[in-house]
PADRENDREN-288622 format. One record per residue (C-alpha): x, y, z; residue number from 1; residue in three letters. Coordinates in Angstrom, 1 decimal, padded with zeros to 4 digits, always signed. Layout:
BEGIN
X;Y;Z;NUM;ALA
...
% end
This chain:
BEGIN
+000.0;+000.0;+000.0;1;MET
+001.3;+003.5;-000.8;2;ALA
+000.0;+005.1;+002.3;3;SER
-001.7;+003.9;+005.5;4;LEU
-003.3;+007.1;+006.5;5;SER
-005.5;+009.5;+004.5;6;LEU
-002.5;+011.9;+004.0;7;GLU
+000.3;+011.1;+001.7;8;SER
+003.5;+010.0;+003.4;9;PRO
+006.6;+012.1;+002.9;10;ARG
+010.0;+011.1;+001.8;11;PRO
+012.6;+010.6;+004.5;12;SER
+014.3;+014.0;+005.2;13;ARG
+017.8;+012.7;+005.1;14;ASN
+017.5;+010.9;+001.9;15;GLY
+018.9;+007.6;+003.3;16;LYS
+017.6;+004.3;+001.8;17;ASP
+016.4;+001.3;+003.9;18;ALA
+019.9;-000.2;+004.0;19;ALA
+021.1;+002.8;+006.0;20;ASP
+018.2;+002.9;+008.5;21;SER
+019.4;+002.9;+012.1;22;GLN
+016.0;+002.2;+013.5;23;ALA
+012.2;+002.7;+013.1;24;LEU
+010.2;+004.2;+015.9;25;VAL
+006.4;+004.0;+016.3;26;LEU
+004.5;+006.3;+018.6;27;PHE
+001.1;+006.3;+020.2;28;ASP
-000.6;+009.7;+020.5;29;ILE
-002.8;+010.1;+023.6;30;ASP
-001.0;+009.9;+026.9;31;GLY
+002.3;+009.4;+025.1;32;THR
+002.8;+012.5;+022.9;33;LEU
-000.2;+014.6;+024.1;34;ILE
-002.3;+014.4;+027.2;35;ARG
-005.6;+015.9;+028.4;36;LYS
-006.5;+017.1;+024.9;37;SER
-010.1;+018.0;+025.8;38;GLY
-013.5;+016.4;+025.4;39;PRO
-013.9;+017.1;+021.7;40;GLN
-012.7;+013.6;+020.6;41;HIS
-015.2;+011.8;+022.8;42;LYS
-018.0;+014.2;+021.7;43;GLU
-017.1;+013.5;+018.0;44;ALA
-017.5;+009.7;+018.5;45;LEU
-020.8;+010.1;+020.3;46;GLU
-022.1;+012.6;+017.7;47;TYR
-021.1;+010.2;+014.8;48;ALA
-023.0;+007.3;+016.3;49;VAL
-026.1;+009.5;+016.7;50;TRP
-025.7;+011.0;+013.2;51;ARG
-025.2;+007.7;+011.3;52;ILE
-027.2;+005.0;+013.3;53;VAL
-029.7;+007.4;+014.9;54;GLN
-029.2;+006.4;+018.5;55;VAL
-028.2;+008.4;+021.5;56;ARG
-025.1;+006.7;+022.8;57;ALA
-022.5;+007.7;+025.4;58;SER
-019.0;+006.7;+026.3;59;LEU
-019.7;+007.3;+030.0;60;ASP
-018.7;+004.2;+032.0;61;GLY
-016.8;+002.7;+029.0;62;ILE
-013.0;+002.4;+029.6;63;PRO
-011.3;+004.4;+026.8;64;THR
-007.6;+004.3;+027.7;65;HIS
-005.5;+002.4;+025.2;66;GLY
-008.6;+001.5;+023.1;67;MET
-009.2;+001.9;+019.4;68;LEU
-011.9;+004.3;+018.3;69;ASP
-013.6;+001.5;+016.4;70;THR
-013.9;-000.5;+019.6;71;ASP
-015.3;+002.5;+021.5;72;LEU
-017.9;+003.2;+018.8;73;VAL
-018.9;-000.5;+018.8;74;THR
-019.1;-000.7;+022.6;75;ALA
-021.4;+002.4;+023.0;76;MET
-023.6;+001.5;+020.0;77;ALA
-024.1;-002.1;+021.2;78;ARG
-025.0;-000.8;+024.6;79;ARG
-027.6;+001.4;+023.0;80;ALA
-029.1;-001.7;+021.2;81;GLY
-027.5;-001.5;+017.8;82;VAL
-026.8;-004.9;+016.3;83;PRO
-023.1;-005.7;+015.6;84;VAL
-023.7;-006.3;+011.9;85;ARG
-025.3;-002.8;+011.6;86;GLU
-022.4;-001.2;+013.4;87;ILE
-019.9;-002.9;+011.2;88;ARG
-021.7;-001.8;+008.0;89;GLU
-022.0;+001.7;+009.3;90;ALA
-018.4;+002.0;+010.5;91;MET
-017.0;+003.8;+007.4;92;PRO
-019.7;+006.4;+007.6;93;ALA
-019.2;+006.7;+011.4;94;ILE
-015.5;+007.3;+010.9;95;ILE
-016.0;+010.0;+008.3;96;ALA
-018.6;+011.7;+010.4;97;SER
-016.5;+011.7;+013.6;98;ALA
-013.5;+013.1;+011.7;99;GLU
-015.6;+015.9;+010.2;100;ARG
-017.1;+016.7;+013.6;101;ARG
-013.7;+016.8;+015.3;102;TYR
-012.3;+019.1;+012.6;103;ALA
-015.1;+021.5;+013.2;104;ARG
-015.0;+021.4;+017.0;105;ARG
-011.3;+020.8;+017.7;106;ASN
-009.9;+021.9;+021.0;107;PRO
-007.7;+024.6;+019.6;108;GLY
-003.9;+024.7;+020.0;109;LEU
-002.6;+021.7;+022.0;110;LEU
+001.0;+022.9;+022.2;111;THR
+000.7;+023.2;+026.0;112;SER
-000.5;+019.6;+026.2;113;ARG
+002.6;+018.0;+024.7;114;VAL
+004.0;+015.5;+027.2;115;CYS
+007.4;+016.2;+028.9;116;PRO
+010.4;+015.4;+026.8;117;GLY
+008.5;+014.8;+023.6;118;VAL
+009.8;+017.7;+021.6;119;ARG
+013.4;+017.1;+022.6;120;THR
+013.2;+013.4;+021.7;121;LEU
+011.5;+014.0;+018.4;122;LEU
+014.1;+016.6;+017.4;123;ARG
+017.0;+014.2;+018.4;124;ARG
+015.4;+011.4;+016.3;125;LEU
+014.9;+013.7;+013.4;126;GLU
+018.6;+014.8;+013.5;127;ARG
+019.6;+011.1;+013.4;128;ARG
+017.4;+010.6;+010.3;129;GLY
+015.3;+007.9;+012.1;130;ILE
+011.8;+007.5;+010.5;131;PRO
+008.9;+008.0;+012.9;132;LEU
+005.4;+006.6;+012.3;133;LEU
+002.2;+006.6;+014.4;134;LEU
+000.4;+003.6;+015.8;135;VAL
-002.7;+005.0;+017.5;136;THR
-006.3;+004.2;+018.4;137;GLY
-007.5;+007.5;+016.9;138;ASN
-009.3;+007.7;+013.6;139;PHE
-006.9;+009.0;+010.9;140;PRO
-008.0;+012.6;+010.5;141;ARG
-008.5;+013.0;+014.3;142;ILE
-005.0;+011.8;+015.1;143;GLY
-003.4;+014.0;+012.4;144;TRP
-005.4;+017.0;+013.6;145;LYS
-004.3;+016.5;+017.2;146;LYS
-000.6;+016.4;+016.0;147;LEU
-001.1;+019.5;+013.9;148;GLU
-002.7;+021.4;+016.8;149;LEU
+000.2;+020.3;+019.0;150;ALA
+002.9;+021.3;+016.5;151;GLY
+004.2;+017.7;+016.1;152;LEU
+002.8;+016.6;+012.8;153;LYS
+005.9;+017.4;+010.7;154;SER
+008.0;+014.8;+012.6;155;TYR
+005.9;+011.8;+011.3;156;PHE
+006.0;+010.2;+007.9;157;LEU
+002.8;+008.1;+008.1;158;ASP
+000.7;+006.2;+010.6;159;GLY
-001.6;+003.3;+011.3;160;ALA
-005.0;+004.3;+012.8;161;PHE
-008.2;+002.9;+014.1;162;ALA
-010.2;+001.4;+011.3;163;GLY
-007.2;-000.1;+009.5;164;MET
-006.9;-003.2;+011.8;165;SER
-009.0;-004.6;+014.6;166;SER
-006.1;-004.7;+017.1;167;THR
-003.2;-002.4;+018.1;168;ARG
-000.8;-005.2;+017.3;169;ALA
-002.3;-005.3;+013.8;170;GLY
-001.8;-001.6;+013.4;171;LEU
+001.9;-001.9;+014.4;172;ALA
+002.3;-004.6;+011.8;173;ARG
+000.7;-002.3;+009.1;174;LEU
+003.0;+000.5;+010.1;175;ALA
+006.1;-001.6;+009.9;176;MET
+005.0;-003.0;+006.5;177;ARG
+004.4;+000.5;+005.1;178;ALA
+007.8;+001.7;+006.4;179;ALA
+009.5;-001.2;+004.5;180;ARG
+007.4;-000.6;+001.3;181;GLN
+008.4;+003.1;+001.3;182;GLN
+012.0;+002.3;+001.8;183;GLY
+012.2;+003.9;+005.3;184;TRP
+013.2;+000.6;+006.9;185;ALA
+014.1;-003.0;+005.9;186;HIS
+013.3;-006.4;+007.3;187;ALA
+016.1;-006.3;+009.9;188;HIS
+015.7;-002.7;+011.0;189;THR
+015.3;-002.5;+014.8;190;PRO
+011.8;-001.3;+015.7;191;VAL
+010.5;+000.3;+018.9;192;SER
+006.9;+001.1;+019.9;193;LEU
+006.5;+004.0;+022.4;194;VAL
+003.3;+004.0;+024.3;195;GLY
+001.6;+004.7;+027.7;196;ASP
-000.9;+001.8;+028.0;197;SER
-000.7;-002.0;+028.5;198;PRO
-002.1;-002.4;+025.0;199;ASN
+000.9;-000.7;+023.5;200;ASP
+003.2;-003.1;+025.4;201;ILE
+001.1;-006.1;+024.3;202;ARG
+001.3;-004.8;+020.7;203;ALA
+005.1;-004.6;+020.8;204;ALA
+005.4;-008.1;+022.3;205;HIS
+003.0;-009.5;+019.7;206;ALA
+005.2;-008.2;+017.0;207;ASN
+008.6;-009.1;+018.5;208;GLY
+009.7;-005.4;+018.7;209;ILE
+011.0;-003.3;+021.5;210;ARG
+008.4;-001.9;+024.0;211;SER
+009.1;+001.6;+025.5;212;ILE
+006.5;+002.3;+028.1;213;ALA
+006.0;+005.8;+029.6;214;VAL
+003.7;+006.6;+032.5;215;SER
+002.4;+010.0;+031.3;216;THR
-001.1;+008.5;+030.7;217;GLY
-003.5;+006.9;+033.2;218;ILE
-001.4;+003.9;+034.1;219;ASN
+001.3;+004.2;+036.8;220;SER
+004.8;+002.9;+036.4;221;SER
+004.0;+000.1;+038.8;222;GLU
+001.0;-000.9;+036.7;223;GLN
+002.9;-000.8;+033.4;224;LEU
+005.8;-002.8;+034.9;225;ARG
+003.6;-005.8;+035.3;226;THR
+003.4;-006.1;+031.5;227;TYR
+007.2;-006.3;+031.1;228;SER
+008.1;-003.5;+028.7;229;PRO
+011.7;-003.5;+027.6;230;HIS
+012.1;+000.0;+028.9;231;VAL
+010.0;+001.9;+031.4;232;LEU
+010.2;+005.6;+032.2;233;VAL
+008.1;+008.1;+034.0;234;GLU
+008.4;+010.7;+031.3;235;THR
+010.2;+010.8;+028.0;236;LEU
+012.7;+013.2;+029.6;237;VAL
+014.3;+010.2;+031.3;238;GLN
+014.5;+008.1;+028.1;239;LEU
+018.0;+007.7;+026.8;240;ARG
+018.3;+007.4;+023.0;241;LEU
+020.4;+004.2;+023.5;242;GLU
+017.5;+002.6;+025.4;243;GLU
+015.0;+003.6;+022.7;244;LEU
+017.2;+002.1;+020.0;245;LEU
+018.1;-001.0;+021.9;246;GLY
+021.7;-000.2;+022.6;247;ARG
+021.6;+000.3;+026.3;248;GLY
% end
């Protein structure tokens, strides 16, 4: 596939081919790059369910941390009595509706919501010429919009988003495949997945790649440690580049 997301991937800034790739790094968004970005995302999902399948549904009481937007939509629509088959058939329209809603009612600038250490780490990786992709539970245009509002979009070449696979592990596989197809990585390039939830750690383990866990989301360091990430830090300020790249 030429592009995972709905926006065209960009060529690597440093012009290196896959044979020269030092590493590939995948990032989650919410709780990892940005935190407390406002209620507009939740409202967009609820609105889209109402708009497309004509039921009033709410995410209240449904755990959202580390979940895919497709799973959240399914959970609240099912709770409102919508059959699974109808939800599945309506999902493309729900995704498009939620993305439009979020674009219209976005939370404004999110630069103050960027997690500690993120900008410094992304700049260092950019200087090294290491390709960065997203692996996130957000719908595509919602995820990209958040990064745009946070001033982080330009660091990322492409991404795998909710609606492209039914699991986060599947999204990570899609991101790695796209990186190889685009020549940003090769089959033996070391890969790390940076995230703040147990699902990010599970996705890394399922793909045999390096898990970098950061406790800037809901889960504490103690909770994340039980899932055995390769590296665990409280914030990305403490993350050494050697740890991220598997050299320390």
